[in-house]
N, C-alpha and C positions, 0 to 999 in steps of 0.2 A: 504494499500499500504506499506508494510513494508519489512523488511529483511535488516539489517544493515551490517551483515557480508555477503557480496555479491560478486558474480562474474558474475553479470547478467546485463551488460551494453554494448551497441555497437551503430553504425550508418552508414549512407551513404550520400554522396553528390557528386557523381562521375560525373564530368563535361562532360566526353565524352559520357555519355548516356543520357544527358538531352534532346537533340533535338529529339532523337528517341522516348524517353518516353513521351515527351510532345505531339508529334504527335499522339502517341497511345492513350493518354488520351483525346485528342480532338475528335478522332474517337469514343471513348467510350461515351463521353458526348453527342455527336450528336446522337448516337444510342438510347439514352434514353431521349432525350430532351423533348418529349411530357409530361413526368412526372415531369419535373423540373420547378420551378417558376422563375420569373425574378431575384429574389435574388439569387437563386441557380446558375444562369448563371454567376453571378458576383463572384462566389467562385474562389479562387486562389490556385495554387499549392504552397506548402511550404515544407521546409526541416525539420521543427520542429514545435511543438506546446507547448505553455506555458500556465499555468492556468491564470496567471496575467502578463500583459505586454508582451514584446517581449523576445524571447529566448536570453540567454546570449552569445551563439555562433552563429556568422553570417554564412550564407550559404558559403560553401567553406572552412570552418575551417579544420585544419589538424588533431587536436587531442585535448582531454580535457586538461585543465591546470594542473590537479592533477595527471597526469601520467608522466612517463619518456619515451618519444617516442623512445629513443635509448636503452631501456632496453634489455639486451641480452636474447635470448631464450635458454632454456635448463634446466637441473637439475630436481630435484624432491622436492615436498612439501608433507610431511607426517604429518597428523593430527590425533589426538585421539578423540574419541567420546564415549559416554556411551550408553549402550543398545544393540539393535540388529536391523536388517532390514529384510523385506521380500518382498520389492517392488522396482521397478525402476521408478514408476510414482508418482510424488509428488503432483498431482492435484486431488486426490480422498480422501474420508473419511475412506477407508478401508485399513488395513495394515499399515506398517511403511516404509516410503520411505528411501532408502539409502542416507546417507549424500552425498551431492554434486550432486545428481541426476538431479538437475535443470540445471547443466552445459551442459546437452545433448540437451537442448531445446532452440531454438531462439524464440524471440518474434517479434511482428510487429515493435515496437519502443524500444528505449533504453533510460534509464534515466540518466541524468547527476547528479552526487552526490555533485555538488558544487552550485546547485540552488534548491530552495524549491520544485518546481515541473515543470520541463520541460523535454520533451522527443523528441528524434531525431530518424530519420529513421534508421531501421535495415533491417528486411525482407521487410518492406515498404520503398521504396526509396523516395516516396513523399506522402504528405498528402493533401487531398483536403477537406476543411471544409466549410460547408454552412455558410454564414454570419449570419443567424438567428439561427444557431446551431440546425438545424432539421435533419442533416445527416452528415456523414463523409465517405470519400472514401479513401482507401489505395491503392496506386500504387505499385505493387509487383516488387521488384528489379529482373530484368531478370537473374541476376547472381546467385540468391539464389538457393541453392541446398540442398537436404537431403544427408545424408552420403552414400546412395546407388547410388548417381548420378542423381536421379530423380529431375526435377525442382520443386520448391515450387510455387504453383499457387494460384489464388484466390479461386479455388474450395477447396483447402486444408484449406484456411482461413474460409470459410463458414462452412465446415465440422467440424473444430476445435470448432468454436463457438457453433454449435448445440450439439456437443458431450459433451463439458464442461457444458453447461446449462442443459442437460438431465441427464448425468451420472457423472459429476464432483462433487467436494466438494460442500457442501451446500451453501457456501457463493457465489458461482458463480451465483446461481439463484438470489440472492440479487443484485449482481454487475450488472447483465445484464437485470434486469427487465424493464429498460426504453428503450430497443431496440425493435422496432416494427417488423422489418424484416431485413434479410441479403440477399444480392444478389451478385453473381459473374457475373458482367455485361460483363466480358471478362475473359480470363485466367490470366490477369495481373491487374484486378481491382475488389476490393471487396467493396461493398456499404453497409453501415449500416444506416438504416432509424430509427429515434427515435420516441418514442410515444409523446414526447413534447420537447420543446426547453429549459427547465429549468435546466437541468443537465449539467453545463458547464464542468464538469470533465469527462463526459462520453467518449469523444474521446480519452482522455489520458488513461482511464481505459481499453478501447478496445485495445489501443496500447500495453499494457503489457500482452496481451493474448499470451500464448505459441501456436506455430503453430505445429499441429500434422499431420502426413502423412495419408491422406485419404486412399491411396493405402494399407498401413500397417494395420490401425485400423478398416477398414470397416467390416472385418469379425472376429474381436476379441472383447472380453469383456473388455472394458476400465475400468469398475467399479471394476474389480477383481484384487487384487494385484498379482504380479508374477515376476519372475526373468528372463524372456526372454528379451533380449536386444532389445528395440524397434528401429525402423527407426526414426531418428531425424536429426536435422540440426545444432546443437550447436557446440561450439569450442572444446568440449571433448566428448569422448565416452568410456565406460567401456572396459577394456581388460583383467581383472582378477577379478573374484568374488568368495569369500568364504562366502556363505550365513550366515548372522548373525555375521560374524567375521571380514571381511575386504573387501574393494572394491578399485580397482585401475582404474583410468581414464587416458587415454593418449590424449595428444593434437592432434587434427586432423590436419595432416600436410597440406592437401589440403582443409582446411576449407574455404568455399566460402567467408566468411566475414572477413578474417584476415587482409586485408588492408584497410578496411573502417575507416574513421576518428575516430569513437567512439571506435574502437578496437585497434588503434595504441597504443603501450605501455602496452597492456593488454594480458592476457592469455599467460604468459611467461614460465610457467613450462612445461616441456615435459610430466611429470607425476604428478598426484595428487592422493595421497593414504589416505584412512581413515581406521584406526585400531579401533576396538570396544573393550571396556573394561567394567568390571562388575559395577564399581562404581567410584565416584569422587576421592576417596583415591587412588585406584589402578591407576587411570588415571594420577594423579599428580606425583606419584612415577615413573611411566613409563616415564614421561617427563624428570625427573631428571636423569634417567638412559640413556637418549639419544635415547629412542625407537621411538620417533617422534620429529617433528621439531618446532612446534608452538602451543601455547595455550593461549587463553585469560583467564585472572584470574578475576573471578567475586567476589570472597571472599577475602576481605582485610587481613583476618587472614592467608590465604594461602600465600599471597604476603609477609607478614611480618614474619610469624612463621614457615611455612611448606617448603618454598622454600629455599634450602641451597645454599649459594653462592659458596661453594667449589664444589658442584655437578654441578652447572652451569658452572663454569670455566673448570672443567674436561671434560665436554661434549660440550664445545664451545657454550654455551647458554648465552644470555644476556637479560636484562630487557628493555622494551620500554614502554613509556606512551604517548598516543596520545589523543588529545582533542575529546570528543564525544559531538556533538551539537544536538543530537536527544532526544526526550522525551523517558525516559526509567525508569519510576517509578515502583519499586517493590511494590506490594500491597498484603494485605490479602483480598481476594475476597469472599464475602458471597453468598451462593446460596439462593436467596430469594424465590425460589420454595419450599424450605423446610418450613414446618409449623412453626417450632421453630424460623426460621430466617425471617419470613415474615413481622415482625414489625420493622420499623426503630429504635424504641427505644431500642430493644434488640441488634440490630447490633451496635448501638452507644455505648451501655453499654459495649460490648465486647472490644471495642477499648481502654477502660480505663485500661484494663489488660496488655496492651503493653507499656512498659517503654522504649521509644526509646533511651533516653540519657544513661541509664544503659546498654542496649544491645550494642549500638554503642561504648561506652567507653570500656566495658569489653570484648567484642567479636570481634570488628572490628577496634580497634586502632583509633577510632574516625574519620575514613576516609569517612564515609558516610555523605551525606547531608540529613537533614530531608525533606521529601516531604510533601507538603500541597496541592497537585493537582495530577490528573492523568497525567498531562503534565508537571510535576515539572522541574524546571531548564531551561525553555524556555519561550518565549513570549506568548505561547499558554495557559499557566497555569492561573487559576483563583485566583491568589494570591491577598491579600488585599481586599478592599471594591469594590463592583461592580460599574462600570462606569454608567453614565446616560443612555447610549445606552443599557447596560445590564439590568438595572432596568426596562426599557421599555419593553424588551422582557420577563423578569421574571414576571412582574406584571400580565401578562395574565394568568399565571399558579400558582396563589397564593394558590390554593387548593392542589397543589402537592409539595409545599415547605414551610418551616416555614416562618413566617412573617419577622423574623430577617434576613433572607437571602437577603432581599432587601437593607439592609443598613449596614450589618456587614461582616467582613471577616470570612471565615470558618477556624476554628482552629482544628487540629486533636485532638480527645478526649484525655484528659490527658496532653495535651501540653499547657494548659492555664498557664500563668505566676503565679508562687508561689504555684502551686497545689502540695500538699504532697500525699504520698501513702494513707494516711487515707482519704484525700479529694477525691482521685480517687475512692476508694472503696465505699465511701458514695454516690458519684454521680452515680456510676454504679448501686448500689442497688436501688437508687431512680428511675432511669429510668426503671429498671426491674419491680419495683412495679407498676409503671404507665402502664406498658404493661401487667399486670395481673399475675405476678410471686410473690410468697411469700415464705418465708423460713419456712420449716418444718423439724425438726430434722437435722439441719445444711445442708439442701439440698433445692435448689430452685425447687419449683413445680408450675405447672399451676393450673387452676381451676378444671381440671380433675384429679389432683394428680400426673400427669406425671412429672418426674424430667427433668431438663434441662441438657441433655447430647449431646455433639457435638463431631465431629471428624474433625481434620485438615489433609488434604491429601497432602503428600509431595512426591517428586520424587528423593530426595537425603537424605541419612542419615546425611549428613553434615548440613542440614537445621534443624535437630531436636533440636539442642542446642538453637536455637532462641526461641523455644516454651516451653522448660522446665520451665523457670521462668514464662511464661504466664500461663502455666498449673497450677502451684502452686498458682498463684494469683487468678485464676478462682476457684480453689478448695476452697480457703478461702471465696469465695462468695457463695459457694454452687453449683457450676457448675462443671460438670465433662467433661474434654476435653481429648479425645483420640488422640494421635499422631500416624498417620498411614503412613508409608513409603512403597511405592511400586516401582516396576521397571518401566522404562520409558514407555514400551509398555502398561502396565496396567494403568499407570497414564493417558496416552493419551486416552485410551479407556473409562476410567471412566469419563473423562471430556466430551467426545463425548456423553456419555449416561446420563450426568448430575447426576452422581452417587457420590455425595460428599456434604459435608456441607460447608467446607471452604477450600480454596487452597491458596498457595503462588503463585502469578501470576504476570507476567509483560505483559501488553497489548501492542501489536505491533503498534507503531505509527511512522509516518514520520513528517518532518517539515511542511507538508501541508496536514492536515487531510481532508478527503473527503467522498466519497460514502461508504468506508469501515466502517465508524462510525455507520451506520445503522445496519451493521451485528454485531458490537461489543456491541451495547447498545439497538437497536430497538426491538420491539415486534414481527415483522413479522416472524422471525424464532426461537423465543425463546424456543419453546418446541420441535423443530425438532432435530433428532439425528445429531450430529456434529455441532450444533449451536455454533457460536463464541460469543454469548451473554452469557458468563460464569456466570454472576451475576443474570441472570433471570429477567431482568428489563422489566416491562410492564407499561410504563408511556406515556401518550398522549403528554406531554411536550417534552419528549426525542424524540418520533417519529416525532414530528413537527420540532424540531431543526435539527435532522439528515437528514431530507428531505430537509431542507433549506441550509445546509452546502455546498453541491455540487453546489448550485445555486448562491452562493455568487459572487457579481460582482467586489469585490475588496478585497485585503488582509485585510484591516481594517474591512470590514463587516465579513469576515471569522473569524477573531480573536474575534469579539463580539459574534458570534454564538457559537464558540467552548468554550469560557469562560463561557457562559451562560449554556451550556450543562454540562460542568465540575461542575459548582456550584450545579446544580440539582442532579447530581450523588453523590456529596460529602455531601450535606445537607440531603440526604436520606440514607446516610451511606451504600451504596451498596458495597463500597470498603473502606478499610483503607489504604491510602497511607503511605508507610513506609519510603523508602529512595531511593536515586539514587547516582550513581557514575559518576561524570562529565568527567572521562577519561577512555579510554580503557587501561587496564593493560595487557601487552603482554610479554610472555617469548618466545624467538625464537632463532634459530641457528644464529650464527654470519654471516653465508654465505647468509642469507635471507636479502634482501635490499628492501626499500620502497622509494617512491618519496619524494623530499624535501618538497613539499607542498601537504600533503595527503588530500583526500576528506574530507570536514567538516561534511558531513551527512552520511558517511558510512565507515566502516572498510573494504575497498574494496581490498581484498587479490588478486584479479586478476591483480592489478597494481604492486604487488611485483615481485621480480625476484631472481634468484639464482646467486650469484657472487662467483666465485672460489677464494680461498685465494690467495692473491698476494704474 
């Protein structure tokens, strides 16, 4: 459940419809009462569901705290992106969806970005959850409409679920595997029956499902990318498309959900445009020429060295820094499916070639924080020694982790105190020797005489400078590293095909990890095209923990499970955590404004607005 640069949040709690809707639901429950248990009869209607505890916003709330409910409507937001696009459907594994295409689609529920994991009604006006978590029902808001005026019904909900599970992206199969069946018990009630009651997150997962028009998609191939504008129900729709070059969305003036509490103060721009550029250098130069309005800066060197204050002043651009409380560790991820990278010792040895302090100081002005976890910088990360609860979990899997993992903190290779470059090289060569590699004519070879040759796959030429010193260090060890930079489309496709040795990758996480962890680390989809298990992990311990994470009964139990999983990933060296930046660095037009108290868990641009110069 990720996406921190988001415009994907909304809700409802419209008092004047409650009596009519409650009556409708009573009729629906009575109509299927023979299949419901006594516990089911005690289910109650609710305006929101939270993974732990009660929702932060009570029924009848008017808007989220992190928005400006009086934000003016109007103006344009123009952004720049790299690459190209050939699709308007962001829910499949084929093609490249246009930036912003998710704005066309409404979901059943909307997430609040000032809570770890709570969702409020959007297309679903009310949620009915079984006390024993064996089913959930969504009551469709009678006001919900697609852009062509057709009502959104429970039949569209069932159709969307079946379509996404059958023809959608690979991870939907993982997400929805615990659903036994879906029924439209009436035109305004969709019932999801679960295979078991253990997945506490499942109702929230189903709530984030985009609702597709059955009338539109029934006779079309959902799995094929295309540029035909689909019928949808979200706050924006495309009005101008130049394939591969630009796309412009217009705010839907008669958008059915514009006055819902979750949408007040949001979706403020009349138009949102995305312009496509060849590479990051051209993209940054275009910003400083005033060709577009806003860019998040991920590279501190761009922030310090490449952005010119005189250019910003000339084009009415300013710098803004906002706190980012999400897990956002950049990693080197190794493809353990590759024969040369199948041994943990080899993966660990490669980490000794990366000198974080040198790279951070010479390339990034010391702005990055060293990561020692996949969830670095948050309470989710497995920093320090394991707790007693973690030890208890980890001890079951002693055969899949080193013994020292039970009582020692994991330290990134080469980050041990006092370690010199010579020490790093000596340690790396020792690990490689233990894994069966020897030096022959200044080259590392295995027992079959094959040299250790690897490739790091990158999507930006700006990233190459990180690996030039790594390349030289590995060469001194007898390892040949090729740096391969490809365009965005080829990069995505090679990841989908698992056609890489190593990649620079940030795993998408939120403050409340859940079912998605199985798709990121679990073995169920590891060899499937489009698998999100980039590292190729196949460990029973990880499968067990990712199965338990959605079943956690408290935040404390969740933290123990996530930290234990983190430790197993780290001690097996499937990834090398590099660094994280605890702030969003943004350059934007002066006329673009944001709320006084921005959302802590997302850079939610849907809460920004255009303010004319006074």
